[in-house]
N, C-alpha and C positions, 0 to 999 in steps of 0.2 A: 205908686201906680195911681194915676188920676181916674176919675169916673169914666171918661170916654174910653180910655185904654182898657179898663176892666170890662166895660160893656162890649168892646170889640172882641176881646178874648172869649167872652161867653158866646157871642154870635158865631165865632169861628170854631167852637167846640163841636166835636163829632159825637152825636148821640145814637143815630140810626144809620146803618150801612145797608146798601143793596148789593146783590150779587146776580150776575147773569152769565150765560154761556152764549157765545155768538159765533157765526160762521159754521164751518164743518165740525161735526161732533168728533170726539176723540176719546178712546178708552182712558179712564183716569180722571175725566172731568168730574165725575161724581165724588171721587176722593177729595178733589179740590173744594167742591161745594161744601162737602161735609166739614172739612177743616175750617173753612171761612166761617161757617155757622157756629160750630162748636167753640172755636177760639174767639170769635166775635162776642158770643154770649159770655164767655169766661172773662173777657175784658170789660164787660158791663154795657156792651152795645145791644140795641135791638137790631134784628136782622130781617130784611125783607128780600124775598126771592122775586126775580122778574122772569116770567116765562117767555120763551121764544125770542131771546136776545133783544136787540134794539127794536125789532118789529113789535114784539110784545110790549116793550116799554112805551112805544108810541100808541099802542092800543090800551095802555094802562092795565096790563095783565100782571098785577103786583099782589103778592101774598106775604103774610107774616110767616116766618120760619122759626121753629123751636128745635131743640136738640132731637126731640122724638121724630121730627120730619126727615132727619138725615140718618136715622138708624138703619142698618142693614142695606146700605147702598154702596159701600166702598168696593164691593166685589162686582157691581153691575156695570156693564158697558153702557155707552151712550151718555145721556145727561137727563136727569130727572126734571130739570128745568126746561128741557127741550131747547131747540135752537132754530134759527132761520136766517136767511140773507135779508138785508134791508137796504134797498136803494135810496129810500128817503133820508137815511142818515148821511148820505153824501151831499145833501143840500143844506143850505143855511137855515131854511124854514124847518126842516126836520130836526136839525141839531137844536135850534131854539125851542122847539116844541118838547123835545126830550128833556132839556134842562128845566123847563117849566113844570113838566110832570114830576120830575124828581123832587122839585121844591114843594109841589102840591102834596106829595105823599110824605114829606118830612124826611127824605133820604139825604143825609148830609155828605155821604161819600159812596162811591160806586166801585165795586170790584168787578172787573171784566176779565173773563176767562175765554181766550180765543187766540186767533192768529193776527197777522200783520194788519189786515183790514179792520179787524175789531179794535186793535190798538189805535189806529188812526181815528176811528170814531170816538174813542175815549179821549184822545188828545184834543179833538175838536170840542168836546164837552168841557175839557179843562180850561179852554180859552174863554168859555162862557161862565167860568166860576165854579164848575163842578169839581169836587175833589175826587180823583180817580187813582186806582191801583190796578195794574195789568198783570195777569198771570199767563204765561205762554202755554196755549193749548192747541196743538195742531199736529197731525201725524206727519206733516210734510217736513218738519225740522228746519223750516226756512226763515225763522226769526233770527236776524243777524246777531243780536246782542247776547244770545244764550247758546250754550252748548247742548241744551236739552229742552225739549218741549213735550208737554203731556201728550201721551198717546203714541209717540214714535216707537217706543220699545215694543209695545204690544203689536202695533201694525206691522213692523218689520219682521217680527217673529211669526205672525200669522201668514205673511207672504212667504217667508222662508219655508215653513212647514208645507204649504201648498206646492211650492216649487219642487221640494224633495219628492212629493208624490207624483208630480208631473214627470220628473226625471225617471222614476221607476217605470211608468208606462211607456215613456218615450224610448227607453232602453229595450223593453219587450218588443216593441214594434220597429225598432231601428229608425226612429223618426228624428226630425229636427223640430224643436218646440220653441215658439216665441211667446214669452210671458210678459204681459203688460202689467206694470204695477203703478200705484198712484203716486202723487207728489206734485201735481200741477206743473209749474215751471221749474221745480227743483228736483234734482236727481238723487237725493239722499237715500230714499227707500231703494231705488234702483241700484245704487252703488253698494249699499250694505248687503242687499240680497245677492247681487252679483258675486261679491266676495264670499259670503257665507254659503252660497249654493254651488260655488265653483263653476259659475257660468262661463261658457266659451266666449261670449261677447256681451258687453254691457253698453247699452245706448242710453245716454242721459242728455238732457237739453244743454247742459253746460259745455259739453264736448262733442255734440253730434256732428259738428262741422268736420271733425277729424275722421269720421267713418264714411266709407264708400261701400255701397251695397255690393258692387262687383267684387270687392276684396272679401266681404263676408261669404259670398257665394263660392269664391275660390277656396277659402279656408274650409268651408263645409265639405267640398269635394275632396280636398286633401285629407281631411280627418277621416272621411268615409273610406277612402282607399287604404288608409293606414289601419283600418279595422275598428275604428271608433263606432260604438253602438248607439250613441245619442249625441245631440248637439243642442245646447240650451242658450237661447238669446234672451237677455233681460231687456225689455224695452220700457223706458220710463214714459209715464202718461204725457209729459210735455213734448215728447218726440212724436208719439201717435202713429197712425197708419199701420197698426199691427196686423189687421186682417189682410189688407192688400199686400203688405210685405210678405206674409206667409205664402200667398198665391204666387207672387213673383219668384220667390226662392224655390218653391216646389217646381215651377215651370222651368227654371234655369238649371236646377240640379238633378231633377228626376227623383229626388228623395221626398217622401211624404213629409209634409210640413204642417204642423197644427198651431193655431193661434189660440191663446187663452188670455182673457182679460179678467184679472182677479177682481177689479172693481171694488164695490163698497163693502165686501166682506172684510177688507182691511180696517175699516172703521169700527167694526163691531167686536163683540166678545168681551169676556171678563178681562180686566186689565192685569198686566203682569205685576209682579212684586215691585219692580222698579218704578213703574208708572204709579202704583198706589202710594209708595213711600215718598217719591219726589213730589207728587201732586199734593200730598198731605203737608209736607214741609212748606211748600210754596203758599198754600192756602192759609196755613197758620201764620206765616210771615206777613201776609197781607194784613191780617187783623192786628198783628204786632206793630206794624208800621203806622197804621191809623191810630192806634192807642198812644203812640209817641208823637202824634201830630204831624206825621210825614205823609205826603200825598203827591199825586202826579208823578208816580214812580212806576217803573217796570221791574218786576222781580225776574231775576235771571240766575241760571246755574253756570258758573264760570270758574274754571280751574279748581273744581271739586268744592266750591263754596256757593252758598245761596247769597246773592247780593241784590241790591236794588240800584236802579239807574234813573236819572232824570228822563222823562218820557220823550222829550225832544231829542236828547242825545241818543237814546236807545233806537229811535226810529231812523236816525241818520246813519247808523252803522251799516256796513255791507258784509256779505258772507260769501265764501266760495268753498268748494270741495278741494281738499289739499291735493297738490300735484303728485305727491308721493303715493297717496292712496289710489289715485286714478291710474298712474303709470305702472304701479305694481300689478294691476290686473292685466296688463298687456304681456306679461312674461309668459311666453309659450314655449313648449318643448316639442 
């Protein structure tokens, strides 16, 4: 090894890693932060936390993190580093400023915990020479390269429990209830809750074109005549119009129809065991990859294994809800 090659290797060495959470918060993010910090320190890195995602990075909200800083957080919802949306990271100027700030603070690699938009920001930074590792953290489960994303299990269980309660009161009053769940343009929370709660109808963005309101109205009337005491419709956020739909259905059927929008309660709360364990595994793997000199990777859970993928390849993948799962929900007696 000549002097130049040796010097290049020293320059490429990772000594300090940064970690941030970006986009929507998700239960289990704290478990991932904890694992990145603890595993990073164990691997000999210094670790710095960046508050409020990319927005905080551009504002230089950067703190040193020790093992004590992440004690007693694994059970907490949300993210101790906080999070924010950041339009500036969509611009070349913002990306260049972010890269310069990371260099200024001696951060050799950045661990990004977030969703698809956060990953695109990380990829843009990687094109500017920043070493990045991405961990999927979104309740929407819409990151194509992974079967699991931090927060989904807790969010879907929160929604499921709420819908069980809504069915109880819907039965007491012989109502139709339309429950809107989160997920943006993805219907995974809607589909899972629809199956778990035994919903009569599931409306998700991926398949909404196959539903016609007059058919739903006819089915509600048929079920009511057959003696059914309640009727639950799960309406995914990406479909929308929950309040107006309830008004139209009540007017057409004469059956009291209530709309419930579960909203951000699905983001909060203590993470489930699954979210804590999977997030911890992913956070630990991020530090492990960096210690091996691997970067510009996305960590994914695929076929019951924790794997890592090239960031460009990961972002190029597409995802859809299985036809079997969707059509299985249409079986009616």
